[in-house]
C-alpha positions in Angstrom: -5.0 19.3 9.7 -4.8 16.2 6.8 -7.5 14.0 6.8 -5.4 10.8 6.1 -8.3 9.1 4.6 -8.7 11.0 1.9 -5.1 11.4 0.7 -4.9 9.7 -2.8 -1.0 8.6 -2.8 -1.8 7.5 -6.8 -4.4 7.8 -8.7 -5.5 6.2 -12.1 -7.8 4.5 -14.2 -6.5 0.8 -13.2 -8.8 -1.1 -11.4 -8.1 -0.6 -7.7 -6.4 -3.2 -4.7 -9.4 -5.5 -3.3 -9.9 -6.4 0.6 -7.3 -4.9 1.1 -5.7 -5.2 3.9 -2.6 -4.5 6.6 -1.2 -5.4 9.8 1.5 -4.9 12.8 3.7 -8.2 12.3 7.0 -7.9 14.1 8.7 -4.7 12.8 7.1 -5.3 9.4 3.7 -4.4 8.1 1.9 -6.8 6.3 0.0 -6.3 3.3 -3.1 -8.5 1.8 -5.3 -7.8 -0.7 -7.4 -10.1 -3.3 -6.3 -10.8 -6.8 -8.5 -8.9 -9.1 -6.8 -9.5 -12.2 -9.4 -9.1 -15.5 -11.3 -6.2 -13.4 -11.0 -3.3 -15.7 -7.4 -3.5 -17.4 -5.8 -5.0 -13.9 -3.1 -7.5 -15.4 -2.0 -10.2 -13.3 1.9 -8.3 -13.3 0.6 -4.8 -11.7 2.9 -4.0 -9.0 1.7 -3.7 -5.6 2.2 0.5 -4.8 2.7 0.8 -1.1 3.3 4.0 1.1 3.4 4.3 4.6 3.5 7.7 6.7 4.7 8.0 10.0 4.1 11.8 10.2 5.3 12.1 14.0 8.8 11.5 12.3 8.0 13.0 9.6 8.7 10.2 7.4 7.2 8.0 5.1 8.6 4.3 3.4 7.1 3.8 0.0 7.5 0.6 -2.9 6.3 1.3 -6.4 7.6 -1.9 -7.6 6.3 -4.3 -5.0 4.7 -7.7 -5.2 2.7 -8.5 -8.0 -1.5 -8.6 -8.4 -1.6 -12.5 -8.5 0.9 -12.4 -4.7 -2.1 -11.1 -3.1 0.5 -10.4 0.1 3.4 -8.1 0.5 5.4 -7.6 3.6 7.5 -4.1 4.3 10.0 -4.0 7.2 10.4 -1.4 9.2 12.5 1.1 10.9 13.8 0.1 14.5 13.4 4.1 15.5 9.1 3.8 14.0 8.4 0.7 16.6 5.6 2.4 19.0 4.5 4.6 16.4 1.2 4.9 14.5 1.9 5.0 11.3 -1.4 5.6 8.1 -0.8 3.0 5.5 -2.1 3.2 1.9 -1.6 0.4 -0.9 -2.4 0.9 -4.9 -1.3 -0.6 -7.9 0.9 0.4 -10.9 1.3 -1.6 -14.2 4.4 -3.2 -15.2 5.3 -0.6 -17.8 4.5 2.7 -15.2 1.7 3.6 -17.1 -1.5 3.0 -15.8 -1.9 3.7 -11.8 -5.1 2.5 -9.8 -6.1 5.2 -7.2 -4.6 3.9 -3.8 -6.9 2.6 -1.3 -6.4 4.0 2.4 -6.4 0.9 4.8 -6.4 2.8 7.8 -3.7 3.4 11.3 -1.4 0.4 12.4 0.1 0.7 15.4 4.3 -0.1 14.9 4.8 -3.2 17.5 
């Protein structure tokens, strides 16, 4: 078995997401985080790196060029076939030029409603 809380979707030296959370929002998952630009090499233009894993269906949704770090939020729509499933959710960041990444943060499970 895989312990989802120990999985890293991304790994690197860029500053991780601060105070990150994820919640179901009408067929979507809404991600939120604090803007920690300026911490280490974190920049305002870093992009959210998102992974949503549905192990029941053996599927995943990823976004490697999401909202900027300064936005503090992003919503990802999910397939209707996922309604009622529980998914594992991860958030990291990637620099605008794609050369630096942050360790992903496991945000737990979310039931798709």
